[in-house]
C-alpha positions as CSV (number, residue, x, y, z in Angstrom):
1,X,-19.3,-32.4,-18.4
2,X,-17.3,-31.5,-21.5
3,X,-18.3,-32.2,-25.1
4,X,-15.5,-33.5,-27.3
5,X,-15.3,-32.8,-31.0
6,X,-16.3,-29.1,-31.1
7,X,-12.6,-28.1,-31.5
8,X,-11.7,-30.5,-34.3
9,X,-10.4,-28.9,-37.6
10,X,-13.4,-30.1,-39.7
11,X,-16.0,-28.6,-37.3
12,X,-14.1,-25.3,-37.0
13,X,-13.7,-25.1,-40.8
14,X,-17.4,-25.9,-41.3
15,X,-18.3,-23.1,-38.8
16,X,-16.0,-20.6,-40.6
17,X,-17.5,-21.5,-44.0
18,X,-21.0,-21.3,-42.7
19,X,-20.7,-17.8,-41.2
20,X,-18.8,-16.5,-44.3
21,X,-21.5,-17.4,-46.9
22,X,-25.2,-16.6,-47.2
23,X,-27.2,-19.8,-47.0
24,X,-24.4,-21.7,-45.3
25,X,-25.2,-24.5,-42.8
26,X,-23.7,-27.4,-41.0
27,X,-25.0,-30.3,-38.8
28,X,-23.4,-32.1,-35.9
29,X,-24.3,-35.6,-34.6
30,X,-23.3,-37.5,-31.5
31,X,-20.7,-40.2,-31.9
32,X,-20.8,-41.1,-28.2
33,X,-22.3,-39.8,-25.0
34,X,-19.9,-36.8,-24.9
35,X,-18.5,-36.5,-28.4
36,X,-19.8,-35.0,-31.6
37,X,-18.7,-34.9,-35.2
38,X,-19.6,-33.1,-38.4
39,X,-22.4,-34.9,-40.2
40,X,-22.9,-32.6,-43.2
41,X,-22.5,-29.1,-44.5
42,X,-23.5,-27.0,-47.4
43,X,-24.3,-23.5,-48.8
44,X,-27.7,-24.2,-50.3
45,X,-29.8,-22.7,-47.5
46,X,-32.8,-24.0,-45.7
47,X,-33.9,-26.4,-48.4
48,X,-30.6,-28.2,-48.6
49,X,-30.3,-28.4,-44.8
50,X,-33.8,-29.8,-44.5
51,X,-33.0,-32.5,-47.2
52,X,-29.9,-33.5,-45.2
53,X,-32.0,-33.8,-42.0
54,X,-34.6,-35.9,-43.8
55,X,-31.9,-38.4,-44.8
56,X,-30.8,-38.8,-41.2
57,X,-32.1,-42.2,-39.9
58,X,-30.5,-42.5,-36.4
59,X,-32.4,-42.0,-33.2
60,X,-30.1,-39.4,-31.7
61,X,-30.3,-35.6,-31.9
62,X,-28.7,-33.3,-34.6
63,X,-27.5,-29.8,-33.8
64,X,-26.3,-27.3,-36.3
65,X,-26.1,-23.7,-37.5
66,X,-27.8,-22.1,-40.5
67,X,-27.4,-18.6,-41.9
68,X,-30.8,-17.3,-42.9
69,X,-31.2,-13.7,-44.1
70,X,-28.0,-12.6,-42.4
71,X,-29.1,-14.2,-39.1
72,X,-27.6,-17.1,-37.3
73,X,-30.2,-19.8,-36.6
74,X,-29.4,-22.7,-34.3
75,X,-30.8,-26.1,-35.4
76,X,-31.9,-28.7,-33.0
77,X,-33.5,-31.8,-34.5
78,X,-34.8,-34.5,-32.1
79,X,-36.0,-37.6,-34.1
80,X,-38.8,-39.8,-32.9
81,X,-37.5,-42.6,-30.7
82,X,-34.8,-40.5,-29.1
83,X,-34.3,-41.4,-25.5
84,X,-35.7,-38.9,-23.0
85,X,-32.3,-38.3,-21.5
86,X,-31.0,-37.0,-24.9
87,X,-34.2,-35.0,-25.5
88,X,-33.4,-33.0,-22.3
89,X,-29.9,-31.9,-23.3
90,X,-29.8,-28.2,-24.3
91,X,-28.5,-27.0,-27.7
92,X,-24.8,-26.8,-28.1
93,X,-23.3,-23.3,-27.7
94,X,-21.0,-22.3,-30.6
95,X,-18.4,-19.6,-30.2
């Protein structure tokens, strides 16, 4: 099974910006069963990323990357009401 959308220019650009800046982050959301797109990005660190997640109202998972104290942290947010099938999908692997 392949996941479409990880190689789009906006996702690649968000990844490059995130790893280049302290406090950088981005979030991806599902648009279909096998496709993702960039939901939001920023450089305000944990607080800004948490605020973006809090505004998310859909019942599908979010995945992302956050740079915290020079470490790369994968984000996996599973909102209440998400189907059990989607809850079991492992986190995306970014290269």
